[in-house]
C-alpha positions in Angstrom: 14.0 -3.0 -33.0 12.9 -6.0 -34.8 9.8 -5.9 -37.3 7.8 -8.3 -35.0 8.3 -6.2 -32.0 7.3 -2.7 -34.1 4.1 -4.6 -35.1 3.3 -5.4 -31.6 4.3 -2.1 -30.3 2.0 -0.3 -32.9 -0.8 -2.5 -31.8 -0.5 -1.8 -28.2 -0.5 2.0 -29.6 -3.7 1.4 -31.5 -5.4 -0.2 -28.4 -4.4 2.8 -26.3 -5.9 5.4 -28.6 -9.3 3.2 -28.4 -9.0 3.5 -24.8 -8.7 -0.4 -24.4 -5.6 -0.1 -21.9 -6.3 -3.5 -20.5 -5.2 -5.0 -23.7 -2.7 -2.6 -24.4 -1.0 -2.9 -20.9 -1.3 -6.8 -21.1 0.6 -6.8 -24.3 3.1 -4.3 -23.4 3.9 -6.5 -20.3 4.5 -9.6 -22.4 6.7 -7.8 -24.7 8.8 -6.5 -21.9 9.1 -9.8 -20.2 9.9 -11.3 -23.6 7.3 -13.2 -23.8 5.3 -14.3 -27.1 2.2 -11.6 -27.8 -1.1 -13.5 -28.0 -4.3 -11.8 -29.4 -5.0 -9.2 -26.8 -8.7 -9.3 -27.4 -8.4 -12.4 -25.1 -7.0 -10.2 -22.3 -10.1 -8.2 -21.7 -12.3 -9.3 -18.8 -15.5 -8.0 -20.1 -16.0 -9.7 -23.4 -15.0 -9.0 -26.9 -17.0 -5.7 -26.7 -15.4 -4.4 -23.7 -18.5 -3.3 -22.1 -17.7 -2.4 -18.4 -19.8 -4.0 -15.9 -22.0 -1.9 -13.2 -20.4 0.1 -10.5 -19.5 -2.0 -7.6 -17.9 -1.1 -4.3 -14.1 0.4 -4.9 -12.5 -3.3 -4.7 -10.5 -4.4 -7.4 -8.2 -7.5 -7.8 -6.0 -8.1 -10.7 -3.5 -10.7 -11.2 0.0 -8.8 -11.3 1.3 -11.6 -13.7 -1.4 -11.2 -16.5 -3.1 -7.8 -15.9 -6.5 -9.6 -16.1 -9.2 -9.1 -13.2 -9.2 -12.2 -11.2 -12.9 -11.4 -10.2 -13.9 -8.7 -12.9 -17.5 -8.1 -11.7 -16.3 -5.5 -9.2 -14.1 -3.6 -11.3 -14.9 -1.4 -14.5 -12.4 -2.1 -17.7 -10.5 1.0 -17.3 -9.7 -0.1 -13.7 -8.5 -3.3 -14.4 -6.5 -1.8 -17.5 -4.3 0.8 -15.4 -4.0 -1.8 -12.4 -2.1 -4.0 -14.7 0.9 -1.9 -14.1 2.5 -3.2 -10.7 6.0 -2.5 -11.7 8.2 0.5 -12.7 8.5 0.7 -16.2 11.6 2.9 -16.8 14.2 3.7 -19.3 16.3 1.0 -17.4 13.6 -1.5 -17.9 13.1 -1.0 -21.5 16.4 -0.1 -22.3 17.4 3.3 -23.2 17.6 2.8 -27.1 14.3 1.4 -27.2 12.6 4.7 -25.9 13.1 6.9 -28.6 11.6 4.6 -31.2 8.3 4.1 -29.4 5.2 5.9 -30.6 4.1 8.7 -28.4 0.6 7.0 -27.5 2.8 3.8 -26.4 5.0 6.1 -24.4 1.8 7.8 -22.9 0.8 3.9 -21.5 4.4 3.5 -20.1 4.1 7.1 -18.3 0.7 5.8 -16.9 2.1 2.5 -15.6 6.0 3.5 -15.0 6.9 3.2 -11.3 3.8 1.7 -10.6 4.9 -0.2 -7.4 1.7 -1.9 -6.3 -0.3 0.0 -9.1 -4.0 0.1 -8.7 -7.0 0.9 -10.4 -7.5 4.5 -11.6 -11.0 4.5 -13.1 -13.0 6.6 -10.9 -10.8 5.9 -7.9 -8.1 8.0 -8.8 -10.6 10.9 -9.7 -12.7 9.9 -6.4 -12.9 13.1 -4.3 -14.6 11.7 -1.1 -16.9 14.2 0.4 -15.3 15.4 3.9 -17.2 14.2 6.7 -18.3 16.8 9.0 -15.5 17.4 11.4 -16.5 17.8 15.1 -16.5 21.4 16.4 -12.8 22.3 17.3 -11.4 19.5 15.2 -8.7 20.6 12.4 -7.5 18.5 9.4 -4.5 20.8 8.2 -2.1 20.7 5.3 1.6 21.1 5.7 4.9 20.0 4.0 8.4 18.6 4.9 11.4 19.1 2.7 14.7 17.8 3.0 17.9 16.7 1.0 15.8 13.8 -0.6 13.1 16.1 -1.7 9.8 17.0 -0.2 6.3 15.8 0.5 3.2 17.3 1.5 0.9 16.2 4.4 -2.4 16.4 6.0 -2.8 16.2 9.8 -5.9 15.5 11.9 -6.1 17.5 15.4 -9.0 16.2 17.1 -11.5 18.5 18.9 -10.4 16.9 22.3 -6.8 17.9 22.0 -5.7 20.6 24.5 -2.0 20.4 24.4 -1.0 17.4 26.6 1.3 14.7 24.9 -0.8 12.4 23.0 0.1 9.4 20.5 0.6 10.0 16.8 -0.4 7.5 14.2 1.4 8.0 10.7 -0.9 6.6 7.8 0.5 5.7 4.4 -2.1 5.1 1.4 -2.0 3.1 -1.3 -1.3 3.8 -5.1 -3.6 6.3 -6.6 -5.0 7.4 -3.1 -4.5 10.7 -1.2 -4.5 11.8 2.3 -8.3 12.7 2.1 -9.4 9.5 0.5 -7.3 7.6 2.7 -8.6 9.3 5.6 -12.2 8.5 4.5 -11.7 5.1 3.8 -10.2 4.0 7.0 -11.9 6.5 9.0 -9.1 6.8 11.3 -9.8 10.2 12.1 -13.2 9.2 13.9 -10.8 6.9 15.9 -8.7 9.8 16.6 -11.6 11.7 18.0 -12.3 8.6 20.3 -9.2 8.3 21.8 -7.6 11.4 21.3 -4.6 11.1 19.1 -3.0 12.8 16.0 -3.2 11.2 12.7 -0.6 12.3 9.8 -1.4 11.3 6.5 1.8 12.1 4.2 1.1 12.4 0.5 3.2 10.9 -2.4 3.0 12.9 -5.7 2.7 11.6 -8.7 6.1 13.4 -9.8 7.9 11.0 -7.4 5.7 7.8 -8.7 3.2 8.0 -11.6 0.4 6.4 -9.7 1.3 8.0 -6.4 2.8 4.7 -5.0 5.6 4.5 -2.4 8.3 3.4 -4.0 8.9 0.2 -1.5 10.9 -1.8 -4.0 13.5 0.6 -5.0 16.9 0.0 -2.7 17.2 3.8 -2.4 13.9 3.9 -0.7 14.2 0.9 1.9 16.9 2.1 4.5 17.3 4.7 7.3 18.4 8.2 6.3 17.8 7.5 2.5 15.3 8.5 0.0 11.4 8.2 1.1 12.1 6.7 4.6 14.3 9.8 5.4 11.4 12.1 4.3 8.6 10.2 6.2 10.8 9.9 9.4 11.6 13.6 9.0 8.1 14.6 8.6 7.2 12.8 11.7 9.9 14.4 13.6 8.6 17.6 12.5 5.1 17.3 13.6 6.5 15.8 16.9 8.4 19.2 17.3 5.2 21.3 16.3 2.7 19.7 18.4 2.4 17.8 21.8 3.2 14.3 20.9 4.1 11.6 23.2 7.3 10.4 21.6 7.1 6.8 23.2 4.0 6.4 21.3 4.5 7.1 17.6 3.0 4.4 15.2 3.1 3.9 11.4 0.7 2.2 9.1 0.0 1.7 5.6 -2.2 0.1 2.9 -0.5 -2.1 -0.1 2.4 0.1 -1.3 1.7 2.2 1.6 1.8 -1.0 3.8 5.0 -2.0 2.3 6.4 1.4 3.1 5.2 0.9 6.8 7.4 -2.1 7.0 10.2 -0.5 5.7 9.8 2.4 8.2 9.6 -0.1 11.5 12.5 -1.7 10.4 14.7 1.4 9.5 13.4 3.6 12.5 12.7 0.9 15.5 13.5 3.9 17.8 10.9 6.1 16.4 7.8 4.0 15.8 6.8 1.6 18.7 4.7 -0.4 16.5 3.8 -0.9 12.8 0.6 -2.0 10.9 0.8 -3.6 7.4 -2.4 -4.0 5.5 -2.1 -6.0 2.3 1.7 -5.2 2.1 5.2 -6.6 1.8 8.1 -7.2 4.0 11.0 -4.4 3.7 13.5 -6.0 1.2 10.9 -7.9 -0.5 12.0 -6.5 -3.9 14.9 -4.9 -5.2 14.0 -4.2 -8.8 10.9 -4.7 -11.2 11.1 -8.3 -11.7 11.7 -9.4 -8.1 8.6 -6.8 -7.4 6.4 -8.9 -9.7 7.6 -11.8 -8.2 6.9 -10.8 -4.8 3.8 -9.6 -5.5 2.7 -13.0 -7.2 4.2 -15.3 -4.6 6.0 -13.7 -2.0 9.7 -13.0 -1.9 12.0 -15.7 -3.3 13.8 -15.5 0.0 13.1 -14.2 3.6 13.6 -10.5 3.3 16.7 -9.5 5.5 16.1 -7.1 8.3 17.7 -3.8 8.0 17.1 -2.4 11.6 18.3 -3.4 14.9 18.1 -7.2 14.7 18.1 -7.3 18.6 14.6 -6.0 18.7 11.6 -7.4 18.0 9.3 -4.9 16.2 5.7 -5.1 17.4 3.5 -5.6 14.3 -0.1 -6.1 13.2 -0.8 -7.5 9.7 -4.1 -7.5 7.8 -4.0 -9.8 4.6 -6.8 -11.4 2.7 -6.7 -14.8 1.5 -8.2 -13.9 -2.0 -5.9 -10.9 -2.4 -4.9 -11.4 -6.0 -2.6 -8.2 -6.2 -0.4 -9.0 -3.3 -0.3 -12.7 -2.5 -1.2 -13.4 1.7 2.1 -15.0 1.6 3.5 -11.8 2.0 1.7 -11.1 5.3 3.5 -14.3 6.7 6.9 -12.7 5.8 6.1 -9.3 7.5 5.3 -11.3 10.8 8.6 -13.5 10.3 10.6 -10.6 9.6 9.4 -8.4 12.5 9.4 -11.2 15.1 13.0 -12.5 13.8 14.6 -11.5 17.0 12.4 -13.4 19.4 10.2 -15.9 17.5 11.5 -19.0 19.2 10.1 -17.2 22.7 6.9 -16.5 21.7 3.6 -18.2 22.6 1.1 -18.7 19.6 -2.5 -18.7 19.7 -5.0 -18.9 16.7 -8.5 -17.5 17.3 -11.4 -17.8 14.6 -14.4 -15.6 14.3 -17.2 -14.3 12.0 -18.3 -10.6 11.4 -22.0 -10.6 11.5 -23.2 -10.3 7.8 -19.6 -9.9 6.8 -16.1 -12.1 6.5 -15.0 -15.0 8.5 -11.3 -14.5 9.9 -8.4 -16.2 11.4 -6.3 -14.1 13.9 -3.0 -15.4 15.1 -1.5 -13.7 18.2 2.0 -14.2 19.3 2.6 -13.3 22.8 5.8 -12.7 25.0 6.9 -14.4 28.3 4.9 -11.6 30.2 1.6 -12.4 28.1 1.7 -9.3 26.2 0.9 -9.6 22.3 3.9 -8.5 20.1 2.8 -9.9 16.8 -0.7 -10.4 15.6 -1.6 -11.3 12.1 -5.3 -11.1 10.6 -6.4 -13.4 7.6 -9.9 -12.2 6.0 -11.6 -15.3 4.5 -13.0 -14.5 1.1 -11.7 -10.8 1.0 -9.5 -9.0 -1.8 -7.1 -6.0 -2.0 -8.9 -3.6 0.3 -8.8 -2.0 3.5 -10.7 -4.3 6.1 -13.9 -2.6 7.7 -13.2 0.4 5.9 -15.7 3.0 4.7 -17.2 3.2 1.1 -16.4 7.0 1.3 -13.0 6.0 0.4 -11.4 3.7 -2.5 -10.0 0.1 -1.8 -12.1 -0.6 1.2 -14.1 -3.5 2.2 -16.8 -2.6 4.7 -17.3 -6.3 5.6 -14.8 -6.3 8.1 -13.1 -7.1 10.5 -12.3 -3.5 11.4 -8.7 -3.1 10.6 -8.5 0.4 11.6 -10.0 -0.1 15.2 -8.0 -3.4 16.0 -4.8 -1.6 14.6 -5.4 1.3 17.0 -6.0 -1.1 19.8 -3.0 -2.9 19.1 -0.7 0.2 18.9 -1.9 1.7 22.0 -0.8 -1.5 23.8 2.9 -0.7 22.9 5.4 2.1 23.7 9.0 2.8 22.7 11.4 2.2 25.5 13.2 5.6 25.0 12.3 9.0 23.6 12.6 9.3 19.7 15.5 11.5 18.5 
């Protein structure tokens, strides 16, 4: 390791010890990308003193290329710092010989940002423990786990008070980075909709042992295919819940936010026989990335080429997408690619209509509907005008939500219940 690199790494270590993680992470990213280091003080979105702004709603946007906040006002300094890591920092990415020479504090920075996937802010949000909403009498939010050859994962399962043992739909909800099942449930308010519609909601949990920021590893080739890695665990967990509870096997759905949205897209492609429809919020198409560099590139501008389908290429996968046009964490072009991938089997035979609306006191939006010859909506894309990287219409009780709508949870569920698999899942 040359003297210049060592000097810059020592500088990153100093910044880390001072708690100036935004600057340390930005400097570290430039080093790993082979770029020239600049004055790290210029990287802070809060001025030379690094004084954080007042707490605002749980909406944070960071440019994955620079690590700087594109709209710094909503985000405290430490949150922007930790979200700088949008990729997986590993021995392979750094070069194995480099790691033993790193100062311990610098390795600590790498430990915080390695395997970051769609890394998001940790300040307050990672430690944010939402107060559980009162559950209706008779409802249950139970903990469980599933294990298989690829590992094991915990989960929470919401069983509404109205459930009496008859087969009901099941919605699988995949949280974003740094989130938990409880946090995601609070932010999306999907449990309240479960009470309203009488369905089960499954929230798998990604542990920090699998990804330092608890992101689903959507960019790893080993986690993008049927019966491999995380897809095998999520599908196995889904089937375990189906065996243990009364579930209508033709009405099982999967949705997610950010890294969870990318994982949901993978599940739809890998298991079209299991999931009747897919919801992708602020995520990426299956196969959009194969490694760290392509993950950064896809987040910045979309996949370089149209992601390939990995499932049954003859079946259109009913998909609903939500994305905001000011999302600086995951470029909205990725939403276009999710729709293109899901509808590749029948895109030429679909009728397209664009509708525009405005939430009272909230965001304007464009809704693009793709219907088949029978008039059924099979693809639906919502573009939120002026929104950022957050669950549209969510509750401030959870992280990464934008209460100004439209209501992604309600619209996704409406779309899901219009679709069913043609055959029972295995």
